[in-house]
mmJSON file of the N, C-alpha and C atoms, coordinates in Angstrom:
{"data_MODEL":{"atom_site":{
"group_PDB":["ATOM","ATOM","ATOM","ATOM","ATOM","ATOM","ATOM","ATOM","ATOM","ATOM","ATOM","ATOM","ATOM","ATOM","ATOM","ATOM","ATOM","ATOM","ATOM","ATOM","ATOM","ATOM","ATOM","ATOM","ATOM","ATOM","ATOM","ATOM","ATOM","ATOM","ATOM","ATOM","ATOM","ATOM","ATOM","ATOM","ATOM","ATOM","ATOM","ATOM","ATOM","ATOM","ATOM","ATOM","ATOM","ATOM","ATOM","ATOM","ATOM","ATOM","ATOM","ATOM","ATOM","ATOM","ATOM","ATOM","ATOM","ATOM","ATOM","ATOM","ATOM","ATOM","ATOM","ATOM","ATOM","ATOM","ATOM","ATOM","ATOM","ATOM","ATOM","ATOM","ATOM","ATOM","ATOM","ATOM","ATOM","ATOM","ATOM","ATOM","ATOM","ATOM","ATOM","ATOM","ATOM","ATOM","ATOM","ATOM","ATOM","ATOM","ATOM","ATOM","ATOM","ATOM","ATOM","ATOM","ATOM","ATOM","ATOM","ATOM","ATOM","ATOM","ATOM","ATOM","ATOM","ATOM","ATOM","ATOM","ATOM","ATOM","ATOM","ATOM","ATOM","ATOM","ATOM","ATOM","ATOM","ATOM","ATOM","ATOM","ATOM","ATOM","ATOM","ATOM","ATOM","ATOM","ATOM","ATOM","ATOM","ATOM","ATOM","ATOM","ATOM","ATOM","ATOM","ATOM","ATOM","ATOM","ATOM","ATOM","ATOM","ATOM","ATOM","ATOM","ATOM","ATOM","ATOM","ATOM","ATOM","ATOM","ATOM","ATOM","ATOM","ATOM","ATOM","ATOM","ATOM","ATOM","ATOM","ATOM","ATOM","ATOM","ATOM","ATOM","ATOM","ATOM","ATOM","ATOM","ATOM","ATOM","ATOM","ATOM","ATOM","ATOM","ATOM","ATOM","ATOM","ATOM","ATOM","ATOM","ATOM","ATOM","ATOM","ATOM","ATOM","ATOM","ATOM","ATOM","ATOM","ATOM","ATOM","ATOM","ATOM","ATOM","ATOM","ATOM","ATOM","ATOM","ATOM","ATOM","ATOM","ATOM","ATOM","ATOM","ATOM","ATOM","ATOM","ATOM","ATOM","ATOM","ATOM","ATOM","ATOM","ATOM","ATOM","ATOM","ATOM","ATOM","ATOM","ATOM","ATOM","ATOM","ATOM","ATOM","ATOM","ATOM","ATOM","ATOM","ATOM","ATOM","ATOM","ATOM","ATOM","ATOM","ATOM","ATOM","ATOM","ATOM","ATOM","ATOM","ATOM","ATOM","ATOM"],
"id":[1,2,3,4,5,6,7,8,9,10,11,12,13,14,15,16,17,18,19,20,21,22,23,24,25,26,27,28,29,30,31,32,33,34,35,36,37,38,39,40,41,42,43,44,45,46,47,48,49,50,51,52,53,54,55,56,57,58,59,60,61,62,63,64,65,66,67,68,69,70,71,72,73,74,75,76,77,78,79,80,81,82,83,84,85,86,87,88,89,90,91,92,93,94,95,96,97,98,99,100,101,102,103,104,105,106,107,108,109,110,111,112,113,114,115,116,117,118,119,120,121,122,123,124,125,126,127,128,129,130,131,132,133,134,135,136,137,138,139,140,141,142,143,144,145,146,147,148,149,150,151,152,153,154,155,156,157,158,159,160,161,162,163,164,165,166,167,168,169,170,171,172,173,174,175,176,177,178,179,180,181,182,183,184,185,186,187,188,189,190,191,192,193,194,195,196,197,198,199,200,201,202,203,204,205,206,207,208,209,210,211,212,213,214,215,216,217,218,219,220,221,222,223,224,225,226,227,228,229,230,231,232,233,234,235,236,237,238,239,240,241,242,243],
"type_symbol":["N","C","C","N","C","C","N","C","C","N","C","C","N","C","C","N","C","C","N","C","C","N","C","C","N","C","C","N","C","C","N","C","C","N","C","C","N","C","C","N","C","C","N","C","C","N","C","C","N","C","C","N","C","C","N","C","C","N","C","C","N","C","C","N","C","C","N","C","C","N","C","C","N","C","C","N","C","C","N","C","C","N","C","C","N","C","C","N","C","C","N","C","C","N","C","C","N","C","C","N","C","C","N","C","C","N","C","C","N","C","C","N","C","C","N","C","C","N","C","C","N","C","C","N","C","C","N","C","C","N","C","C","N","C","C","N","C","C","N","C","C","N","C","C","N","C","C","N","C","C","N","C","C","N","C","C","N","C","C","N","C","C","N","C","C","N","C","C","N","C","C","N","C","C","N","C","C","N","C","C","N","C","C","N","C","C","N","C","C","N","C","C","N","C","C","N","C","C","N","C","C","N","C","C","N","C","C","N","C","C","N","C","C","N","C","C","N","C","C","N","C","C","N","C","C","N","C","C","N","C","C","N","C","C","N","C","C","N","C","C","N","C","C"],
"label_atom_id":["N","CA","C","N","CA","C","N","CA","C","N","CA","C","N","CA","C","N","CA","C","N","CA","C","N","CA","C","N","CA","C","N","CA","C","N","CA","C","N","CA","C","N","CA","C","N","CA","C","N","CA","C","N","CA","C","N","CA","C","N","CA","C","N","CA","C","N","CA","C","N","CA","C","N","CA","C","N","CA","C","N","CA","C","N","CA","C","N","CA","C","N","CA","C","N","CA","C","N","CA","C","N","CA","C","N","CA","C","N","CA","C","N","CA","C","N","CA","C","N","CA","C","N","CA","C","N","CA","C","N","CA","C","N","CA","C","N","CA","C","N","CA","C","N","CA","C","N","CA","C","N","CA","C","N","CA","C","N","CA","C","N","CA","C","N","CA","C","N","CA","C","N","CA","C","N","CA","C","N","CA","C","N","CA","C","N","CA","C","N","CA","C","N","CA","C","N","CA","C","N","CA","C","N","CA","C","N","CA","C","N","CA","C","N","CA","C","N","CA","C","N","CA","C","N","CA","C","N","CA","C","N","CA","C","N","CA","C","N","CA","C","N","CA","C","N","CA","C","N","CA","C","N","CA","C","N","CA","C","N","CA","C","N","CA","C","N","CA","C","N","CA","C","N","CA","C","N","CA","C","N","CA","C"],
"label_alt_id":[null,null,null,null,null,null,null,null,null,null,null,null,null,null,null,null,null,null,null,null,null,null,null,null,null,null,null,null,null,null,null,null,null,null,null,null,null,null,null,null,null,null,null,null,null,null,null,null,null,null,null,null,null,null,null,null,null,null,null,null,null,null,null,null,null,null,null,null,null,null,null,null,null,null,null,null,null,null,null,null,null,null,null,null,null,null,null,null,null,null,null,null,null,null,null,null,null,null,null,null,null,null,null,null,null,null,null,null,null,null,null,null,null,null,null,null,null,null,null,null,null,null,null,null,null,null,null,null,null,null,null,null,null,null,null,null,null,null,null,null,null,null,null,null,null,null,null,null,null,null,null,null,null,null,null,null,null,null,null,null,null,null,null,null,null,null,null,null,null,null,null,null,null,null,null,null,null,null,null,null,null,null,null,null,null,null,null,null,null,null,null,null,null,null,null,null,null,null,null,null,null,null,null,null,null,null,null,null,null,null,null,null,null,null,null,null,null,null,null,null,null,null,null,null,null,null,null,null,null,null,null,null,null,null,null,null,null,null,null,null,null,null,null],
"label_comp_id":["MET","MET","MET","ASP","ASP","ASP","ILE","ILE","ILE","ALA","ALA","ALA","ASP","ASP","ASP","ILE","ILE","ILE","LEU","LEU","LEU","ARG","ARG","ARG","ILE","ILE","ILE","LYS","LYS","LYS","THR","THR","THR","THR","THR","THR","VAL","VAL","VAL","SER","SER","SER","MET","MET","MET","ALA","ALA","ALA","GLU","GLU","GLU","LEU","LEU","LEU","LYS","LYS","LYS","ARG","ARG","ARG","ASN","ASN","ASN","PRO","PRO","PRO","LYS","LYS","LYS","LYS","LYS","LYS","ILE","ILE","ILE","ILE","ILE","ILE","GLY","GLY","GLY","ASN","ASN","ASN","ALA","ALA","ALA","ASP","ASP","ASP","ASP","ASP","ASP","LEU","LEU","LEU","PRO","PRO","PRO","MET","MET","MET","ALA","ALA","ALA","ILE","ILE","ILE","LEU","LEU","LEU","ASN","ASN","ASN","SER","SER","SER","ASN","ASN","ASN","LYS","LYS","LYS","PRO","PRO","PRO","LYS","LYS","LYS","ALA","ALA","ALA","TYR","TYR","TYR","LEU","LEU","LEU","LEU","LEU","LEU","SER","SER","SER","ALA","ALA","ALA","LYS","LYS","LYS","ALA","ALA","ALA","TYR","TYR","TYR","GLU","GLU","GLU","VAL","VAL","VAL","VAL","VAL","VAL","LEU","LEU","LEU","ASP","ASP","ASP","PHE","PHE","PHE","ILE","ILE","ILE","ASP","ASP","ASP","ASP","ASP","ASP","ALA","ALA","ALA","SER","SER","SER","LEU","LEU","LEU","ILE","ILE","ILE","LYS","LYS","LYS","THR","THR","THR","ILE","ILE","ILE","LYS","LYS","LYS","ALA","ALA","ALA","ARG","ARG","ARG","ARG","ARG","ARG","GLY","GLY","GLY","GLY","GLY","GLY","LYS","LYS","LYS","THR","THR","THR","ILE","ILE","ILE","LYS","LYS","LYS","VAL","VAL","VAL","LYS","LYS","LYS","ILE","ILE","ILE"],
"label_asym_id":["A","A","A","A","A","A","A","A","A","A","A","A","A","A","A","A","A","A","A","A","A","A","A","A","A","A","A","A","A","A","A","A","A","A","A","A","A","A","A","A","A","A","A","A","A","A","A","A","A","A","A","A","A","A","A","A","A","A","A","A","A","A","A","A","A","A","A","A","A","A","A","A","A","A","A","A","A","A","A","A","A","A","A","A","A","A","A","A","A","A","A","A","A","A","A","A","A","A","A","A","A","A","A","A","A","A","A","A","A","A","A","A","A","A","A","A","A","A","A","A","A","A","A","A","A","A","A","A","A","A","A","A","A","A","A","A","A","A","A","A","A","A","A","A","A","A","A","A","A","A","A","A","A","A","A","A","A","A","A","A","A","A","A","A","A","A","A","A","A","A","A","A","A","A","A","A","A","A","A","A","A","A","A","A","A","A","A","A","A","A","A","A","A","A","A","A","A","A","A","A","A","A","A","A","A","A","A","A","A","A","A","A","A","A","A","A","A","A","A","A","A","A","A","A","A","A","A","A","A","A","A","A","A","A","A","A","A","A","A","A","A","A","A"],
"label_entity_id":["1","1","1","1","1","1","1","1","1","1","1","1","1","1","1","1","1","1","1","1","1","1","1","1","1","1","1","1","1","1","1","1","1","1","1","1","1","1","1","1","1","1","1","1","1","1","1","1","1","1","1","1","1","1","1","1","1","1","1","1","1","1","1","1","1","1","1","1","1","1","1","1","1","1","1","1","1","1","1","1","1","1","1","1","1","1","1","1","1","1","1","1","1","1","1","1","1","1","1","1","1","1","1","1","1","1","1","1","1","1","1","1","1","1","1","1","1","1","1","1","1","1","1","1","1","1","1","1","1","1","1","1","1","1","1","1","1","1","1","1","1","1","1","1","1","1","1","1","1","1","1","1","1","1","1","1","1","1","1","1","1","1","1","1","1","1","1","1","1","1","1","1","1","1","1","1","1","1","1","1","1","1","1","1","1","1","1","1","1","1","1","1","1","1","1","1","1","1","1","1","1","1","1","1","1","1","1","1","1","1","1","1","1","1","1","1","1","1","1","1","1","1","1","1","1","1","1","1","1","1","1","1","1","1","1","1","1","1","1","1","1","1","1"],
"label_seq_id":[1,1,1,2,2,2,3,3,3,4,4,4,5,5,5,6,6,6,7,7,7,8,8,8,9,9,9,10,10,10,11,11,11,12,12,12,13,13,13,14,14,14,15,15,15,16,16,16,17,17,17,18,18,18,19,19,19,20,20,20,21,21,21,22,22,22,23,23,23,24,24,24,25,25,25,26,26,26,27,27,27,28,28,28,29,29,29,30,30,30,31,31,31,32,32,32,33,33,33,34,34,34,35,35,35,36,36,36,37,37,37,38,38,38,39,39,39,40,40,40,41,41,41,42,42,42,43,43,43,44,44,44,45,45,45,46,46,46,47,47,47,48,48,48,49,49,49,50,50,50,51,51,51,52,52,52,53,53,53,54,54,54,55,55,55,56,56,56,57,57,57,58,58,58,59,59,59,60,60,60,61,61,61,62,62,62,63,63,63,64,64,64,65,65,65,66,66,66,67,67,67,68,68,68,69,69,69,70,70,70,71,71,71,72,72,72,73,73,73,74,74,74,75,75,75,76,76,76,77,77,77,78,78,78,79,79,79,80,80,80,81,81,81],
"pdbx_PDB_ins_code":[null,null,null,null,null,null,null,null,null,null,null,null,null,null,null,null,null,null,null,null,null,null,null,null,null,null,null,null,null,null,null,null,null,null,null,null,null,null,null,null,null,null,null,null,null,null,null,null,null,null,null,null,null,null,null,null,null,null,null,null,null,null,null,null,null,null,null,null,null,null,null,null,null,null,null,null,null,null,null,null,null,null,null,null,null,null,null,null,null,null,null,null,null,null,null,null,null,null,null,null,null,null,null,null,null,null,null,null,null,null,null,null,null,null,null,null,null,null,null,null,null,null,null,null,null,null,null,null,null,null,null,null,null,null,null,null,null,null,null,null,null,null,null,null,null,null,null,null,null,null,null,null,null,null,null,null,null,null,null,null,null,null,null,null,null,null,null,null,null,null,null,null,null,null,null,null,null,null,null,null,null,null,null,null,null,null,null,null,null,null,null,null,null,null,null,null,null,null,null,null,null,null,null,null,null,null,null,null,null,null,null,null,null,null,null,null,null,null,null,null,null,null,null,null,null,null,null,null,null,null,null,null,null,null,null,null,null,null,null,null,null,null,null],
"Cartn_x":[0.847,0.0,0.893,0.534,1.271,0.284,0.818,-0.011,-1.076,-0.765,-1.744,-2.97,-2.755,-3.883,-4.775,-4.157,-4.911,-5.723,-5.178,-5.861,-7.028,-7.087,-8.196,-9.32,-10.233,-11.325,-12.483,-12.743,-13.799,-14.987,-14.811,-15.849,-16.446,-17.759,-18.447,-19.423,-19.717,-20.691,-21.398,-22.671,-23.42,-23.144,-23.371,-23.212,-24.158,-25.371,-26.359,-25.864,-25.279,-24.742,-23.618,-22.755,-21.631,-22.126,-23.149,-23.714,-24.363,-25.037,-25.733,-24.778,-23.689,-22.798,-21.335,-20.74,-19.367,-18.35,-18.523,-17.564,-17.529,-18.694,-18.778,-18.163,-18.49,-17.979,-16.46,-15.924,-14.469,-13.822,-14.446,-13.92,-13.904,-14.897,-14.972,-14.04,-13.537,-12.685,-11.363,-10.92,-9.618,-8.547,-7.724,-6.662,-6.951,-8.171,-8.525,-9.315,-9.16,-9.882,-11.368,-12.151,-13.594,-14.081,-14.944,-15.541,-16.813,-16.948,-18.152,-19.035,-20.24,-21.128,-22.215,-22.525,-23.665,-24.425,-25.676,-26.468,-25.766,-25.218,-24.525,-23.299,-22.727,-21.499,-20.46,-19.191,-18.143,-17.963,-18.022,-17.824,-16.576,-16.132,-14.938,-14.406,-13.186,-12.573,-12.085,-12.293,-11.886,-10.668,-9.578,-8.357,-8.036,-7.563,-7.082,-5.775,-5.356,-4.083,-2.933,-2.984,-1.926,-1.881,-3.043,-3.101,-2.617,-2.968,-2.529,-1.005,-0.404,1.058,1.703,1.081,1.6,1.56,0.48,0.362,1.449,1.664,2.707,4.091,4.363,5.647,5.818,4.75,4.799,5.118,4.469,4.717,6.16,6.657,8.038,9.015,8.755,9.619,9.617,8.445,8.348,9.156,9.125,9.891,11.393,11.806,13.225,13.687,12.851,13.198,13.395,12.535,12.654,13.987,14.365,15.635,16.815,16.752,17.838,18.015,16.912,16.991,17.566,17.232,17.745,19.248,19.738,21.166,21.996,21.357,22.063,22.746,22.392,22.918,24.365,24.952,26.323,27.364,28.618,29.734,29.918,30.172,30.4,31.89,32.249,33.643,33.738,34.658,34.851,35.671,35.193,35.916,36.187,37.263,37.62,37.46,36.706,36.465,37.158],
"Cartn_y":[-1.174,0.0,1.236,2.193,3.452,4.61,5.797,6.975,7.158,6.787,6.919,6.047,4.849,3.968,4.608,5.253,5.867,7.059,7.794,8.984,8.664,7.443,7.028,6.459,7.286,6.838,6.391,5.092,4.522,4.04,3.92,3.375,4.475,4.473,5.434,4.693,5.313,4.773,5.958,5.788,6.882,6.91,8.062,8.228,7.274,7.116,6.22,4.771,4.328,2.964,2.774,3.776,3.697,3.616,4.38,4.333,2.981,2.407,1.131,-0.027,-0.062,-1.213,-0.81,-0.077,0.404,-0.727,-1.797,-2.904,-3.526,-3.713,-4.292,-3.347,-2.065,-1.075,-1.015,-0.939,-0.872,-2.162,-3.297,-4.578,-4.686,-4.108,-4.15,-3.144,-2.199,-1.156,-1.71,-2.844,-3.423,-2.355,-2.178,-1.178,0.01,0.092,1.193,2.249,3.502,4.565,4.536,5.105,5.141,6.543,7.094,8.395,8.18,8.935,8.903,10.06,9.738,10.744,11.171,12.451,13.002,13.85,13.515,14.179,14.078,12.91,12.605,13.475,14.053,14.839,14.282,14.178,13.663,14.57,13.972,14.711,14.247,13.013,12.473,11.329,10.914,9.789,8.788,7.533,6.446,5.771,5.705,5.029,3.898,2.793,1.717,2.175,1.473,1.805,1.692,0.675,0.473,1.645,2.08,3.205,4.49,4.679,5.863,5.887,4.725,4.647,4.992,4.584,4.937,6.452,7.082,8.541,9.219,8.73,9.306,9.14,7.972,7.75,8.715,8.936,9.855,11.276,11.703,13.041,13.155,12.115,12.107,12.17,11.376,11.388,12.762,13.381,14.706,15.727,15.614,16.518,16.315,15.056,14.762,15.271,15.126,15.615,17.124,17.818,19.275,19.645,18.931,19.179,18.892,17.794,17.421,18.486,18.947,19.969,21.271,21.618,22.854,22.77,21.593,21.423,21.105,20.778,20.343,21.493,22.711,23.848,24.194,23.599,23.928,23.31,23.63,23.126,21.638,20.876,19.441,19.149,18.094,17.676,16.237,15.981,14.633,13.854,12.67,11.82,10.476,9.848,8.53,7.542,6.497,5.501,4.208],
"Cartn_z":[0.0,0.0,0.0,-0.839,-0.843,-0.68,-0.659,-0.397,-1.478,-2.717,-3.801,-3.544,-3.008,-2.676,-1.62,-0.666,0.424,-0.078,-1.032,-1.522,-2.451,-2.963,-3.834,-2.976,-2.588,-1.725,-2.606,-2.559,-3.393,-2.566,-1.267,-0.408,0.452,0.537,1.392,2.305,3.416,4.359,5.009,5.26,5.887,7.385,7.959,9.398,10.132,9.597,10.217,10.222,9.087,9.024,10.035,10.124,11.054,12.494,12.825,14.18,14.468,13.455,13.63,13.893,13.125,13.237,13.009,13.938,13.736,13.595,14.352,14.295,12.894,12.298,10.954,9.922,10.011,9.059,9.132,10.335,10.507,10.025,10.3,9.834,8.324,7.666,6.205,5.536,6.286,5.712,5.205,5.739,5.391,5.552,4.514,4.589,3.685,3.179,2.293,3.054,2.679,3.371,3.019,3.881,3.69,4.033,3.183,3.463,4.272,5.345,6.166,5.703,5.243,4.671,5.648,5.6,6.326,5.312,5.057,4.011,2.659,2.381,1.121,0.853,1.887,1.746,2.701,2.25,3.141,4.351,5.534,6.781,7.515,7.215,7.869,7.014,7.328,6.633,7.662,7.353,8.231,7.615,8.386,7.939,8.897,8.345,9.209,9.851,10.871,11.528,10.527,9.671,8.671,7.685,7.21,6.277,6.941,8.202,8.944,9.062,9.306,9.391,8.057,6.948,5.623,5.436,5.864,5.768,6.606,7.824,8.68,8.059,7.47,6.794,5.628,4.869,3.739,4.207,5.276,5.823,6.303,6.964,7.446,6.276,5.231,4.046,3.38,3.278,2.662,3.454,4.765,5.616,5.41,5.318,5.089,3.728,2.718,1.38,1.409,2.122,2.246,2.904,3.951,4.64,3.724,2.999,2.078,1.006,0.426,-0.623,-0.081,1.148,1.748,1.977,2.306,2.607,1.37,0.28,-0.914,-1.647,-1.364,-2.093,-1.785,-0.774,-0.392,-1.319,-1.025,-1.818,-1.532,-2.587,-2.422,-2.396,-1.717,-1.596,-2.072,-2.982,-3.487,-2.461,-2.123,-1.18,-1.821,-1.37,-1.878,-0.736,-0.997,0.052,-0.301],
"occupancy":[1.0,1.0,1.0,1.0,1.0,1.0,1.0,1.0,1.0,1.0,1.0,1.0,1.0,1.0,1.0,1.0,1.0,1.0,1.0,1.0,1.0,1.0,1.0,1.0,1.0,1.0,1.0,1.0,1.0,1.0,1.0,1.0,1.0,1.0,1.0,1.0,1.0,1.0,1.0,1.0,1.0,1.0,1.0,1.0,1.0,1.0,1.0,1.0,1.0,1.0,1.0,1.0,1.0,1.0,1.0,1.0,1.0,1.0,1.0,1.0,1.0,1.0,1.0,1.0,1.0,1.0,1.0,1.0,1.0,1.0,1.0,1.0,1.0,1.0,1.0,1.0,1.0,1.0,1.0,1.0,1.0,1.0,1.0,1.0,1.0,1.0,1.0,1.0,1.0,1.0,1.0,1.0,1.0,1.0,1.0,1.0,1.0,1.0,1.0,1.0,1.0,1.0,1.0,1.0,1.0,1.0,1.0,1.0,1.0,1.0,1.0,1.0,1.0,1.0,1.0,1.0,1.0,1.0,1.0,1.0,1.0,1.0,1.0,1.0,1.0,1.0,1.0,1.0,1.0,1.0,1.0,1.0,1.0,1.0,1.0,1.0,1.0,1.0,1.0,1.0,1.0,1.0,1.0,1.0,1.0,1.0,1.0,1.0,1.0,1.0,1.0,1.0,1.0,1.0,1.0,1.0,1.0,1.0,1.0,1.0,1.0,1.0,1.0,1.0,1.0,1.0,1.0,1.0,1.0,1.0,1.0,1.0,1.0,1.0,1.0,1.0,1.0,1.0,1.0,1.0,1.0,1.0,1.0,1.0,1.0,1.0,1.0,1.0,1.0,1.0,1.0,1.0,1.0,1.0,1.0,1.0,1.0,1.0,1.0,1.0,1.0,1.0,1.0,1.0,1.0,1.0,1.0,1.0,1.0,1.0,1.0,1.0,1.0,1.0,1.0,1.0,1.0,1.0,1.0,1.0,1.0,1.0,1.0,1.0,1.0,1.0,1.0,1.0,1.0,1.0,1.0,1.0,1.0,1.0,1.0,1.0,1.0,1.0,1.0,1.0,1.0,1.0,1.0],
"B_iso_or_equiv":[0.0,0.0,0.0,0.0,0.0,0.0,0.0,0.0,0.0,0.0,0.0,0.0,0.0,0.0,0.0,0.0,0.0,0.0,0.0,0.0,0.0,0.0,0.0,0.0,0.0,0.0,0.0,0.0,0.0,0.0,0.0,0.0,0.0,0.0,0.0,0.0,0.0,0.0,0.0,0.0,0.0,0.0,0.0,0.0,0.0,0.0,0.0,0.0,0.0,0.0,0.0,0.0,0.0,0.0,0.0,0.0,0.0,0.0,0.0,0.0,0.0,0.0,0.0,0.0,0.0,0.0,0.0,0.0,0.0,0.0,0.0,0.0,0.0,0.0,0.0,0.0,0.0,0.0,0.0,0.0,0.0,0.0,0.0,0.0,0.0,0.0,0.0,0.0,0.0,0.0,0.0,0.0,0.0,0.0,0.0,0.0,0.0,0.0,0.0,0.0,0.0,0.0,0.0,0.0,0.0,0.0,0.0,0.0,0.0,0.0,0.0,0.0,0.0,0.0,0.0,0.0,0.0,0.0,0.0,0.0,0.0,0.0,0.0,0.0,0.0,0.0,0.0,0.0,0.0,0.0,0.0,0.0,0.0,0.0,0.0,0.0,0.0,0.0,0.0,0.0,0.0,0.0,0.0,0.0,0.0,0.0,0.0,0.0,0.0,0.0,0.0,0.0,0.0,0.0,0.0,0.0,0.0,0.0,0.0,0.0,0.0,0.0,0.0,0.0,0.0,0.0,0.0,0.0,0.0,0.0,0.0,0.0,0.0,0.0,0.0,0.0,0.0,0.0,0.0,0.0,0.0,0.0,0.0,0.0,0.0,0.0,0.0,0.0,0.0,0.0,0.0,0.0,0.0,0.0,0.0,0.0,0.0,0.0,0.0,0.0,0.0,0.0,0.0,0.0,0.0,0.0,0.0,0.0,0.0,0.0,0.0,0.0,0.0,0.0,0.0,0.0,0.0,0.0,0.0,0.0,0.0,0.0,0.0,0.0,0.0,0.0,0.0,0.0,0.0,0.0,0.0,0.0,0.0,0.0,0.0,0.0,0.0,0.0,0.0,0.0,0.0,0.0,0.0],
"pdbx_formal_charge":[null,null,null,null,null,null,null,null,null,null,null,null,null,null,null,null,null,null,null,null,null,null,null,null,null,null,null,null,null,null,null,null,null,null,null,null,null,null,null,null,null,null,null,null,null,null,null,null,null,null,null,null,null,null,null,null,null,null,null,null,null,null,null,null,null,null,null,null,null,null,null,null,null,null,null,null,null,null,null,null,null,null,null,null,null,null,null,null,null,null,null,null,null,null,null,null,null,null,null,null,null,null,null,null,null,null,null,null,null,null,null,null,null,null,null,null,null,null,null,null,null,null,null,null,null,null,null,null,null,null,null,null,null,null,null,null,null,null,null,null,null,null,null,null,null,null,null,null,null,null,null,null,null,null,null,null,null,null,null,null,null,null,null,null,null,null,null,null,null,null,null,null,null,null,null,null,null,null,null,null,null,null,null,null,null,null,null,null,null,null,null,null,null,null,null,null,null,null,null,null,null,null,null,null,null,null,null,null,null,null,null,null,null,null,null,null,null,null,null,null,null,null,null,null,null,null,null,null,null,null,null,null,null,null,null,null,null,null,null,null,null,null,null],
"auth_seq_id":[1,1,1,2,2,2,3,3,3,4,4,4,5,5,5,6,6,6,7,7,7,8,8,8,9,9,9,10,10,10,11,11,11,12,12,12,13,13,13,14,14,14,15,15,15,16,16,16,17,17,17,18,18,18,19,19,19,20,20,20,21,21,21,22,22,22,23,23,23,24,24,24,25,25,25,26,26,26,27,27,27,28,28,28,29,29,29,30,30,30,31,31,31,32,32,32,33,33,33,34,34,34,35,35,35,36,36,36,37,37,37,38,38,38,39,39,39,40,40,40,41,41,41,42,42,42,43,43,43,44,44,44,45,45,45,46,46,46,47,47,47,48,48,48,49,49,49,50,50,50,51,51,51,52,52,52,53,53,53,54,54,54,55,55,55,56,56,56,57,57,57,58,58,58,59,59,59,60,60,60,61,61,61,62,62,62,63,63,63,64,64,64,65,65,65,66,66,66,67,67,67,68,68,68,69,69,69,70,70,70,71,71,71,72,72,72,73,73,73,74,74,74,75,75,75,76,76,76,77,77,77,78,78,78,79,79,79,80,80,80,81,81,81],
"auth_comp_id":["MET","MET","MET","ASP","ASP","ASP","ILE","ILE","ILE","ALA","ALA","ALA","ASP","ASP","ASP","ILE","ILE","ILE","LEU","LEU","LEU","ARG","ARG","ARG","ILE","ILE","ILE","LYS","LYS","LYS","THR","THR","THR","THR","THR","THR","VAL","VAL","VAL","SER","SER","SER","MET","MET","MET","ALA","ALA","ALA","GLU","GLU","GLU","LEU","LEU","LEU","LYS","LYS","LYS","ARG","ARG","ARG","ASN","ASN","ASN","PRO","PRO","PRO","LYS","LYS","LYS","LYS","LYS","LYS","ILE","ILE","ILE","ILE","ILE","ILE","GLY","GLY","GLY","ASN","ASN","ASN","ALA","ALA","ALA","ASP","ASP","ASP","ASP","ASP","ASP","LEU","LEU","LEU","PRO","PRO","PRO","MET","MET","MET","ALA","ALA","ALA","ILE","ILE","ILE","LEU","LEU","LEU","ASN","ASN","ASN","SER","SER","SER","ASN","ASN","ASN","LYS","LYS","LYS","PRO","PRO","PRO","LYS","LYS","LYS","ALA","ALA","ALA","TYR","TYR","TYR","LEU","LEU","LEU","LEU","LEU","LEU","SER","SER","SER","ALA","ALA","ALA","LYS","LYS","LYS","ALA","ALA","ALA","TYR","TYR","TYR","GLU","GLU","GLU","VAL","VAL","VAL","VAL","VAL","VAL","LEU","LEU","LEU","ASP","ASP","ASP","PHE","PHE","PHE","ILE","ILE","ILE","ASP","ASP","ASP","ASP","ASP","ASP","ALA","ALA","ALA","SER","SER","SER","LEU","LEU","LEU","ILE","ILE","ILE","LYS","LYS","LYS","THR","THR","THR","ILE","ILE","ILE","LYS","LYS","LYS","ALA","ALA","ALA","ARG","ARG","ARG","ARG","ARG","ARG","GLY","GLY","GLY","GLY","GLY","GLY","LYS","LYS","LYS","THR","THR","THR","ILE","ILE","ILE","LYS","LYS","LYS","VAL","VAL","VAL","LYS","LYS","LYS","ILE","ILE","ILE"],
"auth_asym_id":["A","A","A","A","A","A","A","A","A","A","A","A","A","A","A","A","A","A","A","A","A","A","A","A","A","A","A","A","A","A","A","A","A","A","A","A","A","A","A","A","A","A","A","A","A","A","A","A","A","A","A","A","A","A","A","A","A","A","A","A","A","A","A","A","A","A","A","A","A","A","A","A","A","A","A","A","A","A","A","A","A","A","A","A","A","A","A","A","A","A","A","A","A","A","A","A","A","A","A","A","A","A","A","A","A","A","A","A","A","A","A","A","A","A","A","A","A","A","A","A","A","A","A","A","A","A","A","A","A","A","A","A","A","A","A","A","A","A","A","A","A","A","A","A","A","A","A","A","A","A","A","A","A","A","A","A","A","A","A","A","A","A","A","A","A","A","A","A","A","A","A","A","A","A","A","A","A","A","A","A","A","A","A","A","A","A","A","A","A","A","A","A","A","A","A","A","A","A","A","A","A","A","A","A","A","A","A","A","A","A","A","A","A","A","A","A","A","A","A","A","A","A","A","A","A","A","A","A","A","A","A","A","A","A","A","A","A","A","A","A","A","A","A"],
"auth_atom_id":["N","CA","C","N","CA","C","N","CA","C","N","CA","C","N","CA","C","N","CA","C","N","CA","C","N","CA","C","N","CA","C","N","CA","C","N","CA","C","N","CA","C","N","CA","C","N","CA","C","N","CA","C","N","CA","C","N","CA","C","N","CA","C","N","CA","C","N","CA","C","N","CA","C","N","CA","C","N","CA","C","N","CA","C","N","CA","C","N","CA","C","N","CA","C","N","CA","C","N","CA","C","N","CA","C","N","CA","C","N","CA","C","N","CA","C","N","CA","C","N","CA","C","N","CA","C","N","CA","C","N","CA","C","N","CA","C","N","CA","C","N","CA","C","N","CA","C","N","CA","C","N","CA","C","N","CA","C","N","CA","C","N","CA","C","N","CA","C","N","CA","C","N","CA","C","N","CA","C","N","CA","C","N","CA","C","N","CA","C","N","CA","C","N","CA","C","N","CA","C","N","CA","C","N","CA","C","N","CA","C","N","CA","C","N","CA","C","N","CA","C","N","CA","C","N","CA","C","N","CA","C","N","CA","C","N","CA","C","N","CA","C","N","CA","C","N","CA","C","N","CA","C","N","CA","C","N","CA","C","N","CA","C","N","CA","C","N","CA","C","N","CA","C","N","CA","C","N","CA","C","N","CA","C"],
"pdbx_PDB_model_num":[1,1,1,1,1,1,1,1,1,1,1,1,1,1,1,1,1,1,1,1,1,1,1,1,1,1,1,1,1,1,1,1,1,1,1,1,1,1,1,1,1,1,1,1,1,1,1,1,1,1,1,1,1,1,1,1,1,1,1,1,1,1,1,1,1,1,1,1,1,1,1,1,1,1,1,1,1,1,1,1,1,1,1,1,1,1,1,1,1,1,1,1,1,1,1,1,1,1,1,1,1,1,1,1,1,1,1,1,1,1,1,1,1,1,1,1,1,1,1,1,1,1,1,1,1,1,1,1,1,1,1,1,1,1,1,1,1,1,1,1,1,1,1,1,1,1,1,1,1,1,1,1,1,1,1,1,1,1,1,1,1,1,1,1,1,1,1,1,1,1,1,1,1,1,1,1,1,1,1,1,1,1,1,1,1,1,1,1,1,1,1,1,1,1,1,1,1,1,1,1,1,1,1,1,1,1,1,1,1,1,1,1,1,1,1,1,1,1,1,1,1,1,1,1,1,1,1,1,1,1,1,1,1,1,1,1,1,1,1,1,1,1,1]
}}}
């Protein structure tokens, strides 16, 4: 699973369904995100723990890339190993 999979939300569930049977809804979510609808409009998103960890890893990687790019502008030194 990667961040692109998480951003493609194909499953929706109504707030009423979630209230009626949260255990079933969460169990059916697998590792894909689910939009929680209220009056047919997305009000929240449900992520599995695994999907949430992928999102956190993506955010961490993006932060590291920003740091690397900021530090890359300096003078380079050739080394022999």
